[in-house]
DOLUMLUM-628111 format. One record per atom (N, C-alpha, C): atom name; z, x, y. Coordinates in steps of 0.001 Angstrom, whole numbers. Each point is the difference from the previous one (the first is absolute). Example, Ala and Ser with C-alpha at 12.3 -4.5 7.8 and 13.67 -1.06 7.14 Angstrom:
DOLUMLUM-628111
> N;7800;13190;-5690;
> CA;0;-890;1190;
> C;0;900;1200;
> N;-720;-350;1050;
> CA;60;820;1190;
> C;730;-770;1090;
//
This chain:
DOLUMLUM-628111
> N;-13266;2046;36583;
> CA;60;-1177;-1014;
> C;1042;-815;1042;
> N;-768;-1035;-193;
> CA;660;-1100;360;
> C;773;-742;-1010;
> N;915;-839;590;
> CA;882;-1440;-820;
> C;-285;-1260;532;
> N;-474;-343;-1116;
> CA;325;-1149;187;
> C;859;-996;-681;
> N;121;-1424;217;
> CA;1193;-650;-510;
> C;-692;-996;-1079;
> N;858;-658;-1349;
> CA;-1058;-714;-1206;
> C;1031;-1395;-135;
> N;-697;-694;417;
> CA;433;-1701;-105;
> C;427;-96;-891;
> N;-20;449;-1647;
> CA;384;408;-521;
> C;1538;349;-117;
> N;573;993;946;
> CA;941;637;634;
> C;1035;-1408;895;
> N;-748;-1046;400;
> CA;669;-827;992;
> C;395;-775;-934;
> N;-91;-321;-1055;
> CA;844;-1531;-575;
> C;-488;-1147;-35;
> N;1361;-1007;380;
> CA;-426;-915;777;
> C;861;-261;1409;
> N;-371;1100;479;
> CA;23;502;1133;
> C;-1434;-1199;897;
> N;-629;-99;-742;
> CA;-1626;43;320;
> C;338;-2189;-220;
> N;833;-455;-330;
> CA;-9;-729;-117;
> C;-526;-670;1084;
> N;-377;-1382;737;
> CA;206;-508;1426;
> C;1288;-793;310;
> N;841;-134;-976;
> CA;1122;-429;303;
> C;823;1420;845;
> N;-72;883;-104;
> CA;1040;1324;-59;
> C;-1140;757;885;
> N;-619;496;-532;
> CA;-947;730;1406;
> C;-1644;-261;703;
> N;-706;218;-1589;
> CA;-1108;-660;-304;
> C;-758;1591;799;
> N;-909;9;-279;
> CA;-1208;1125;-326;
> C;-83;639;1386;
> N;-262;-1230;1190;
> CA;-72;1286;1041;
> C;1053;535;750;
> N;1461;-863;-721;
> CA;852;998;1320;
> C;505;787;-1137;
> N;-380;245;-1308;
> CA;547;1477;-990;
> C;-980;660;723;
> N;-1447;-75;84;
> CA;-1017;1017;834;
> C;513;689;999;
> N;731;-1022;853;
> CA;317;433;1652;
> C;1486;842;-558;
> N;725;-60;-620;
> CA;1201;779;-333;
> C;-758;1284;-873;
> N;-1043;-209;-669;
> CA;-600;1288;-1224;
> C;-484;691;1831;
> N;-601;259;814;
> CA;-708;642;1213;
> C;1464;-203;501;
> N;870;-587;386;
> CA;594;484;513;
> C;1227;1288;-275;
> N;344;165;-1342;
> CA;62;1095;-583;
> C;-1142;1091;-465;
> N;-486;161;560;
> CA;-761;742;71;
> C;-1451;563;-1170;
> N;115;-1143;-1264;
> CA;-960;33;-390;
> C;-1600;-221;307;
> N;-1212;908;-78;
> CA;-1222;88;450;
> C;-948;-1539;-435;
> N;785;-441;-1318;
> CA;-1012;-1549;-676;
> C;659;-494;-1646;
> N;-954;-793;-243;
> CA;463;-985;-914;
> C;-675;450;-1232;
> N;835;229;-1324;
> CA;-1259;86;-886;
> C;941;-1671;-1038;
> N;-1563;-746;-95;
> CA;575;-1690;-552;
> C;-423;81;-1296;
> N;1029;-935;-108;
> CA;426;-283;-1579;
> C;-756;-1419;-163;
> N;-1000;-182;-718;
> CA;-287;-1536;-51;
> C;1032;-1051;-906;
> N;428;366;-677;
> CA;1259;-885;-653;
> C;1181;-165;832;
> N;215;786;1369;
> CA;727;2;583;
> C;-73;-1726;1429;
> N;-1473;148;284;
> CA;-540;-883;602;
> C;82;-1208;-811;
> N;164;-94;-1185;
> CA;-364;-1637;-610;
> C;1212;57;-260;
> N;955;855;347;
> CA;1394;-776;-771;
> C;244;-1028;1623;
> N;-217;294;850;
> CA;642;-516;1035;
> C;-1618;-704;1313;
> N;-1039;64;-877;
> CA;-1010;-1065;1023;
> C;-290;1013;1041;
> N;104;1006;-285;
> CA;-882;308;807;
> C;-1716;873;60;
> N;-954;-876;725;
> CA;-1229;400;-75;
> C;-234;1416;679;
> N;-1494;797;-931;
> CA;-916;629;1034;
> C;-83;-193;1049;
> N;201;-915;667;
> CA;-1031;-148;977;
> C;802;-383;1233;
> N;2053;618;-698;
> CA;935;-246;566;
> C;300;1843;233;
> N;-340;117;-937;
> CA;502;1825;55;
> C;-1128;284;875;
> N;-986;166;221;
> CA;-1813;-147;539;
> C;1055;-256;1298;
> N;202;-121;1230;
> CA;307;-1173;808;
> C;1557;1098;670;
> N;398;-275;-878;
> CA;1452;725;838;
> C;235;1346;-549;
> N;-1254;804;-534;
> CA;174;1641;-459;
> C;-739;21;1722;
> N;-1287;-280;-193;
> CA;-1216;66;1284;
> C;1010;-154;1505;
> N;988;-733;-367;
> CA;671;-195;1517;
> C;922;450;-218;
> N;448;1210;-982;
> CA;1140;1152;151;
> C;-368;1052;239;
> N;-1815;-135;0;
> CA;-350;1412;-383;
> C;754;502;-1501;
> N;181;-541;-711;
> CA;745;329;-948;
> C;-939;92;-1807;
> N;-972;1267;-209;
> CA;-788;-306;-982;
> C;194;-709;-1356;
> N;-441;-144;-768;
> CA;253;-323;-1326;
> C;-774;1090;-513;
> N;1087;1300;-690;
> CA;-724;1068;-805;
> C;-252;-92;-1325;
> N;423;-722;-889;
> CA;-980;-842;-1397;
> C;818;-1101;-326;
> N;-830;-1098;-908;
> CA;72;-930;-106;
> C;634;111;-2203;
> N;1200;-302;-242;
> CA;0;1;-999;
> C;693;-1216;-752;
> N;-1346;-307;-898;
> CA;-97;-584;-1186;
> C;-42;-587;-1802;
> N;354;-352;-341;
> CA;311;-497;-1460;
> C;-639;19;-1232;
> N;-607;659;-283;
> CA;-920;-538;-1909;
> C;245;856;-830;
> N;-1222;-825;-1134;
> CA;925;261;-831;
> C;-1108;547;-1395;
> N;-844;506;-85;
> CA;-1305;451;-596;
> C;348;-560;-1420;
> N;1003;762;-725;
> CA;576;-520;-1396;
> C;423;-1259;-88;
> N;294;-528;585;
> CA;175;-1444;-537;
> C;-616;-769;-718;
> N;-6;-907;-1322;
> CA;-360;-560;-978;
> C;-851;870;-803;
> N;577;1249;19;
> CA;-463;1663;-252;
> C;-1373;-99;127;
> N;-245;-25;1371;
> CA;-1069;41;439;
> C;-1448;-766;13;
> N;982;-1104;-307;
> CA;-1259;-1712;272;
> C;-678;93;1715;
> N;726;77;207;
> CA;220;-89;1776;
> C;-536;479;1235;
> N;-804;1449;-615;
> CA;320;372;1099;
> C;-1735;448;697;
> N;-581;-1019;-103;
> CA;-980;-414;883;
> C;915;-469;1174;
> N;809;-1310;-158;
> CA;250;-526;961;
> C;1191;539;537;
> N;312;1557;-397;
> CA;713;490;591;
> C;-63;470;984;
> N;-1599;1036;-310;
> CA;-873;530;961;
> C;-50;-1026;1193;
> N;-543;-1399;-88;
> CA;-664;-865;808;
> C;1371;4;1042;
> N;1323;-169;-582;
> CA;877;-137;1012;
> C;720;996;1190;
> N;-898;1495;-837;
> CA;724;687;642;
> C;-830;628;1358;
> N;-1485;-506;-97;
> CA;-1509;-395;685;
> C;882;-643;1271;
> N;775;-587;-856;
> CA;55;-1413;1933;
> C;1927;921;341;
> N;106;796;-754;
> CA;1337;656;904;
> C;-486;1631;270;
> N;-1164;-108;-280;
> CA;-180;1164;981;
> C;-1009;-405;1231;
> N;-157;-1438;-154;
> CA;-921;-505;1299;
> C;1762;-765;943;
> N;622;-270;-509;
> CA;1105;79;1002;
> C;440;803;347;
> N;51;1941;-239;
> CA;456;1267;149;
> C;-871;-1;1174;
> N;-1698;-347;-193;
> CA;-694;-250;1151;
> C;89;-471;1109;
> N;34;-1124;-464;
> CA;867;-877;1659;
> C;663;199;566;
> N;1322;843;-754;
> CA;911;754;510;
> C;-53;666;593;
> N;-369;998;468;
> CA;-516;1368;-208;
> C;809;848;-679;
> N;108;-310;-1018;
> CA;575;1415;-842;
> C;-1208;335;-556;
> N;692;1533;49;
> CA;-1104;912;-862;
> C;647;103;-1644;
> N;311;-403;-164;
> CA;170;485;-1854;
> C;978;-1665;-432;
> N;10;256;-823;
> CA;-87;-1522;-1315;
> C;746;760;-1118;
> N;1080;-740;221;
> CA;859;501;-1990;
> C;41;-883;-474;
> N;-437;240;-1033;
> CA;377;-1280;-1739;
> C;295;806;-1162;
> N;393;-1425;-629;
> CA;452;397;-583;
> C;-841;752;-1726;
> N;364;387;-752;
> CA;-853;201;-1590;
> C;740;-624;-632;
> N;1041;-922;-377;
> CA;460;-673;-1572;
> C;1301;378;1034;
> N;894;-2017;-576;
> CA;652;-213;109;
> C;1684;165;-861;
> N;-1124;135;-1119;
> CA;649;259;-1478;
> C;312;1403;-558;
> N;816;611;-975;
> CA;244;1224;-45;
> C;-636;-312;-1732;
> N;-1047;372;15;
> CA;-1202;-437;-1500;
> C;832;1139;-908;
> N;347;509;461;
> CA;490;1691;-1199;
> C;960;-738;-523;
> N;1330;-985;289;
> CA;431;-402;-512;
> C;262;-1389;-357;
> N;-1038;-424;581;
> CA;-30;-762;-1075;
> C;-610;-869;-526;
> N;-1488;857;-235;
> CA;-1220;-435;-706;
> C;-398;1532;-1184;
> N;955;1298;559;
> CA;-372;1203;-268;
> C;-1809;752;915;
> N;-121;-764;675;
> CA;-1216;722;592;
> C;149;466;1094;
> N;-280;1449;-275;
> CA;97;1012;1357;
> C;-1398;276;309;
> N;436;855;891;
> CA;-1272;174;1776;
> C;-1222;-133;-1292;
> N;-562;1190;-313;
> CA;-1075;729;-648;
> C;-117;-1112;-409;
> N;577;-1022;-1411;
> CA;-616;-1253;-338;
> C;-1681;-1161;890;
> N;1277;164;1744;
> CA;-848;-875;721;
> C;189;204;1427;
> N;-1190;1438;-238;
> CA;24;1299;1008;
> C;-1335;-762;544;
> N;-988;134;-809;
> CA;-1240;-64;712;
> C;116;-1699;853;
> N;68;-744;-722;
> CA;744;-1595;196;
> C;210;253;1777;
> N;1309;796;201;
> CA;186;-98;781;
> C;-676;591;1481;
> N;-1064;1222;-234;
> CA;-64;911;601;
> C;-1414;-464;923;
> N;-496;-955;-1219;
> CA;-1338;-785;145;
> C;234;-814;1395;
> N;1193;-989;-395;
> CA;550;-1001;923;
> C;555;702;1498;
> N;211;627;-124;
> CA;1081;1027;890;
> C;-1083;252;1544;
> N;-1014;1070;-942;
> CA;-1506;562;624;
> C;-1065;-1298;737;
> N;413;-1240;-1124;
> CA;-1225;-907;584;
> C;930;-456;1529;
> N;1284;-266;-111;
> CA;785;-424;1070;
> C;-56;838;955;
> N;370;1179;96;
> CA;-607;798;949;
> C;-718;235;861;
> N;-1688;-359;-1262;
> CA;-1241;212;848;
> C;-332;-1215;1417;
> N;1115;-1307;-857;
> CA;-311;-1084;644;
> C;1186;577;1525;
> N;535;407;263;
> CA;913;278;475;
> C;-700;1039;1140;
> N;-158;1090;-421;
> CA;-1346;1189;928;
> C;-707;-479;360;
> N;-873;-1246;-242;
> CA;-623;-1085;1086;
> C;429;-670;1127;
> N;1411;105;-144;
> CA;776;-918;1146;
> C;584;1538;730;
> N;422;719;-12;
> CA;983;777;813;
> C;927;441;-834;
> N;286;-464;-1472;
> CA;1359;15;75;
> C;-63;714;-1558;
> N;1434;1252;115;
> CA;-103;477;-1445;
> C;933;-624;-933;
> N;249;11;-1028;
> CA;611;-1003;-596;
> C;1020;1493;-1161;
> N;767;-516;-281;
> CA;1458;1222;-954;
> C;796;-1364;-788;
> N;617;1211;-1332;
> CA;885;-489;-799;
> C;1288;45;473;
> N;1393;262;-574;
> CA;1515;388;254;
> C;377;17;-1600;
> N;637;862;296;
> CA;963;528;-1119;
> C;675;-579;-740;
> N;87;-1315;112;
> CA;779;-768;-808;
> C;-228;-998;-948;
> N;1348;-933;-499;
> CA;-539;-1179;-1003;
> C;22;905;-1154;
> N;503;937;-820;
> CA;243;944;-993;
> C;-1215;333;-646;
> N;-1500;-968;-59;
> CA;-1035;729;-882;
> C;-588;1398;674;
> N;57;-468;1726;
> CA;-669;952;368;
> C;1053;1119;878;
> N;1227;375;-382;
> CA;982;404;1431;
> C;55;1421;-329;
> N;-370;956;-1331;
> CA;197;920;44;
> C;-1461;776;946;
> N;934;1437;562;
> CA;-1711;303;425;
> C;-799;610;-721;
> N;-157;787;-1251;
> CA;-942;-455;-958;
> C;-923;-372;104;
> N;666;-1605;-497;
> CA;-905;-1617;98;
> C;-367;243;418;
> N;406;-264;1956;
> CA;-814;-59;866;
> C;-855;734;412;
> N;-110;1344;-129;
> CA;-1326;1592;313;
> C;-533;-1091;-1176;
> N;95;-174;-1221;
> CA;-1141;-696;-711;
> C;-951;-746;967;
> N;797;-1241;-196;
> CA;-869;-1133;321;
> C;-1212;22;1489;
> N;1191;848;1132;
> CA;-1288;668;683;
> C;-796;312;-39;
> N;181;1472;-567;
> CA;-1097;1016;-516;
> C;-1585;-852;-888;
> N;579;-1119;-878;
> CA;-822;-704;-1046;
> C;-1076;-1005;979;
> N;654;-449;1421;
> CA;95;-822;343;
> C;-1331;465;1184;
> N;694;1251;231;
> CA;-1426;1554;1090;
> C;-696;-839;828;
> N;265;-392;576;
> CA;-170;-341;1317;
> C;767;135;1372;
> N;-405;731;1094;
> CA;196;190;1226;
> C;942;-1224;1158;
> N;-496;-782;-534;
> CA;378;-1130;608;
> C;1623;-491;-757;
> N;414;768;-1299;
> CA;875;-1078;-430;
> C;1218;1374;-408;
> N;760;-581;461;
> CA;1587;1123;-172;
> C;1214;-1120;-458;
> N;1062;1243;995;
> CA;1064;-597;-762;
> C;1285;-347;1883;
> N;1044;-1212;-1068;
> CA;1258;85;1098;
> C;1051;147;-1001;
> N;-142;1279;545;
> CA;1257;914;-479;
> C;1047;-507;273;
> N;1121;-644;-593;
> CA;1353;-158;-52;
> C;1153;1093;-489;
> N;927;717;684;
> CA;639;1052;124;
> C;1097;-298;-890;
> N;595;-1553;-216;
> CA;1190;16;-577;
> C;-508;-709;-1507;
> N;-1549;-637;116;
> CA;4;-950;-1015;
> C;-227;656;-1305;
> N;-129;1770;27;
> CA;137;680;-1059;
> C;1437;368;-1010;
> N;944;-723;566;
> CA;1185;555;-695;
> C;219;-1555;-833;
> N;-1342;-612;377;
> CA;29;-1392;-663;
> C;-204;496;-1856;
> N;-802;708;56;
> CA;-865;562;-1334;
> C;1108;1267;-160;
> N;975;-175;692;
> CA;1143;1865;-432;
> C;-1104;1124;197;
> N;-709;-128;905;
> CA;-311;1596;847;
> C;188;248;1558;
> N;-154;1678;-75;
> CA;915;362;982;
> C;-1088;-352;1134;
> N;155;-597;1620;
> CA;-380;-464;754;
> C;-635;1225;526;
> N;837;910;278;
> CA;-797;1611;465;
> C;-1333;569;-657;
> N;613;-185;-1375;
> CA;-1625;806;-926;
> C;-1298;-996;528;
> N;415;-1508;-337;
> CA;-964;-736;160;
> C;-901;-54;1018;
> N;598;-298;1106;
> CA;-85;547;1595;
> C;-953;629;-220;
> N;12;1290;-455;
> CA;8;1349;519;
> C;-2001;-359;-937;
> N;-126;-447;-1014;
> CA;-719;151;-1227;
> C;-1201;-1135;663;
> N;674;-924;245;
> CA;-719;-979;434;
> C;-909;-254;1875;
> N;1103;986;654;
> CA;-456;-198;1288;
> C;-1936;-765;1040;
> N;-465;1679;-1171;
> CA;-1534;161;317;
> C;-677;-1376;-150;
> N;565;-1146;-619;
> CA;-414;-1146;-332;
> C;476;-1552;1065;
> N;840;746;753;
> CA;295;-1279;724;
> C;-267;-154;934;
> N;-495;-1537;215;
> CA;-640;-541;1721;
> C;1498;-925;74;
> N;1411;130;192;
> CA;663;-787;398;
> C;1467;703;-959;
> N;1222;-120;129;
> CA;1031;208;-53;
> C;1256;-1011;113;
> N;187;84;-950;
> CA;1639;-1572;224;
> C;964;1162;692;
> N;946;234;-62;
> CA;1216;1093;617;
> C;1458;-1514;-987;
> N;375;446;-1124;
> CA;934;-944;-33;
> C;1131;784;-1180;
> N;1033;-2;121;
> CA;1120;286;-1033;
> C;904;-1003;-398;
> N;586;854;-1568;
> CA;896;-668;-12;
> C;1609;620;-336;
> N;510;-962;-523;
> CA;1722;783;-319;
> C;-249;260;-1677;
> N;161;753;-1040;
> CA;-678;381;-1676;
> C;1708;-12;-702;
> N;302;-354;-948;
> CA;844;70;-674;
> C;-565;291;-1374;
> N;206;1175;-756;
> CA;-88;63;-1365;
> C;86;-1194;-893;
> N;-326;-357;-977;
> CA;-266;-936;-1062;
> C;799;361;-971;
> N;1009;-1006;-956;
> CA;214;440;-551;
> C;1598;-751;131;
> N;-185;-534;1202;
> CA;1028;-202;148;
> C;540;-1989;235;
> N;871;-389;498;
> CA;150;-1208;45;
> C;-1429;-277;1472;
> N;-756;-1315;-220;
> CA;-419;-623;555;
> C;708;-224;1600;
> N;-586;225;1532;
> CA;806;803;1049;
> C;457;-1319;656;
> N;-1294;-1166;-68;
> CA;60;-1509;-299;
> C;-1173;247;1490;
> N;339;-1260;980;
> CA;-1199;-830;715;
> C;-567;1210;1027;
> N;-720;-170;-345;
> CA;-1158;1153;1336;
> C;-369;900;-708;
> N;186;-41;-904;
> CA;53;1288;-1289;
> C;-1450;-590;-661;
> N;-960;856;-818;
> CA;-941;420;-913;
> C;230;1208;-1216;
> N;-997;-426;-763;
> CA;-276;1355;-670;
> C;-1081;461;-198;
> N;-253;1041;-14;
> CA;-1032;1132;-185;
> C;-1088;-2;-1388;
> N;-1041;161;-223;
> CA;-240;29;-1414;
> C;1272;1091;-778;
> N;509;777;276;
> CA;586;557;-471;
> C;1202;209;-398;
> N;609;-1831;655;
> CA;1232;-689;758;
> C;725;1198;291;
> N;-175;775;1275;
> CA;722;-166;1247;
> C;167;-882;1075;
> N;1304;-426;92;
> CA;-285;-703;1127;
> C;-298;264;1452;
> N;-868;-859;755;
> CA;-228;257;889;
> C;203;-1198;1500;
> N;821;496;882;
> CA;-403;-1385;1119;
> C;-113;492;1337;
> N;-1168;-743;789;
> CA;-242;-331;1138;
> C;1041;1099;1117;
> N;-553;1139;255;
> CA;554;122;1490;
> C;-201;261;1188;
> N;291;664;1345;
> CA;-524;379;1032;
> C;-416;1459;-50;
> N;-1214;199;266;
> CA;-200;900;325;
> C;376;1264;272;
> N;1182;1088;-492;
> CA;408;943;-121;
> C;1437;-252;41;
> N;196;-1256;-974;
> CA;1377;-193;-762;
> C;215;59;-881;
> N;-1212;-79;-578;
> CA;-254;-65;-1802;
> C;-72;1492;-401;
> N;-520;152;-1698;
> CA;-639;738;-437;
> C;-770;564;-133;
> N;-1115;-185;735;
> CA;-1795;631;268;
> C;765;951;956;
> N;-552;1210;-274;
> CA;-498;1032;1220;
> C;-1166;-604;625;
> N;131;-851;699;
> CA;-771;-835;1140;
> C;-706;1085;854;
> N;806;1570;443;
> CA;-733;811;834;
> C;-725;1063;-738;
> N;471;27;-1338;
> CA;-824;925;-455;
> C;-1265;-388;-262;
> N;-141;-808;-124;
> CA;-1288;-1208;-695;
> C;-1158;303;1413;
> N;941;-246;1135;
> CA;-760;16;1163;
> C;-965;1591;-468;
> N;990;1285;463;
> CA;-258;498;-475;
> C;-771;775;-437;
> N;64;-901;-1664;
> CA;-1753;288;-498;
> C;-1028;-777;444;
> N;-112;-1033;617;
> CA;-965;-415;612;
> C;-227;542;708;
> N;219;861;1033;
> CA;-201;1006;1649;
> C;-661;639;-1191;
> N;495;1119;-906;
> CA;-531;935;-518;
> C;-1587;-344;-189;
> N;-569;-1569;-743;
> CA;-1119;-324;-670;
> C;-738;-722;944;
> N;454;372;1432;
> CA;-686;-394;1011;
> C;27;-1333;-228;
> N;1009;-1129;109;
> CA;-430;-1198;-60;
> C;846;-345;1601;
> N;-1083;-658;839;
> CA;757;-272;1716;
> C;-118;-1378;-121;
> N;98;-769;-498;
> CA;-69;-1804;-92;
> C;261;-200;-20;
> N;-23;-1937;-314;
> CA;1475;-672;634;
> C;1017;-29;-1003;
> N;1188;-60;-49;
> CA;918;-568;-747;
> C;1249;-1282;611;
> N;130;-721;-1711;
> CA;297;-1102;184;
> C;1117;-384;-242;
> N;1025;-28;630;
> CA;1906;11;-302;
> C;-269;-1439;-913;
> N;827;365;-1133;
> CA;-454;-1804;-1138;
> C;1378;554;-530;
> N;868;-1006;646;
> CA;1544;-97;-126;
> C;431;-1478;-1023;
> N;919;788;-829;
> CA;332;-1643;-523;
> C;1137;403;-854;
> N;454;496;722;
> CA;1988;608;355;
> C;458;-1874;-826;
> N;1835;253;461;
> CA;635;-1381;-495;
> C;320;-81;1831;
> N;237;599;862;
> CA;342;295;1225;
> C;-1031;-1083;1055;
> N;678;-9;815;
> CA;-914;-1278;1320;
> C;-1447;875;-19;
> N;-1105;-1037;289;
> CA;-1478;1058;-695;
> C;82;623;1742;
> N;298;-968;845;
> CA;-285;852;1411;
> C;803;1479;242;
> N;1121;-202;-809;
> CA;1358;1378;972;
> C;-1174;657;-896;
> N;-614;24;-2015;
> CA;-348;1145;-485;
> C;-1151;303;-3;
> N;-1083;-681;1247;
> CA;-854;584;334;
> C;280;909;995;
> N;879;-582;775;
> CA;-136;626;1610;
> C;655;1303;-189;
> N;1264;651;-1102;
> CA;640;610;-489;
> C;-1287;1535;-581;
> N;-688;-951;-1093;
> CA;-900;694;-660;
> C;-999;513;936;
> N;-565;-391;855;
> CA;-723;260;923;
> C;310;1231;545;
> N;1407;-181;508;
> CA;610;1421;489;
> C;-444;1233;-645;
> N;777;194;-667;
> CA;123;749;-1318;
> C;-2048;821;-48;
> N;-301;-1338;-388;
> CA;-1339;25;-680;
> C;-454;1409;1667;
> N;148;-1061;1186;
> CA;-716;1131;930;
> C;645;1524;75;
> N;384;-68;-841;
> CA;1260;1347;-247;
> C;-793;1023;-577;
> N;-404;-750;-795;
> CA;-96;566;-1756;
> C;-1756;819;398;
> N;-456;-1067;649;
> CA;-2331;446;769;
> C;205;1138;1235;
> N;1319;-482;416;
> CA;403;1341;1125;
> C;-1424;-137;1156;
//
């Protein structure tokens, strides 16, 4: 397995007034990272262009391993599917331009199950068709497409598996986020074992966990679906058994990229650095 840094983890260090993209990549390579996962939102926040990303990464011999974008096939109750597909085809083109072999796109930004009483079965044909059309286009460009277990609507392992099998295309798979299963109150190790076979890419993430039913812990914490309290942690400092999850990935033969996603309240560079050292030990 190879470890990449996610631009998402770098926070405002990407700001040109702080370090900026180039110096962040130089720092990551010095730490021992072997590539970068580029999150489109991170670029947009600080006016970083894909041209700059390509130039910097090529000059440093630091590959872009995946390109991550948002998407919502179900916005306006699914009336904008064609528009979203067109936007994702453009994102595929950007990934291909950067030499990234994978594109992760969202499925929906809303928890429709809570808001409107709509479950996955109600929209599965629409989602499967849209994802299939995007991945067919991406396959022609040499890019694999995938979605991630986040956003509540598609967070449980069984529901994610259902969409993957409904799409039924070898070019469409999964960004397996080890920590995100806790947002749906699922045991990460069990869920990783269930979903490892579909993984094109992995996110290493850790959380501190407090049981719900008590006073809200305050800044930095948020609630899981089952009203437990979560806060982003440095890998190895939280309650996610990341080492056990890495073991589950190995059992299922995963040998691809793992990106560190740090979203704790500690300094970003410190959190990434310590987490990287721990993750290397777990991978062995």
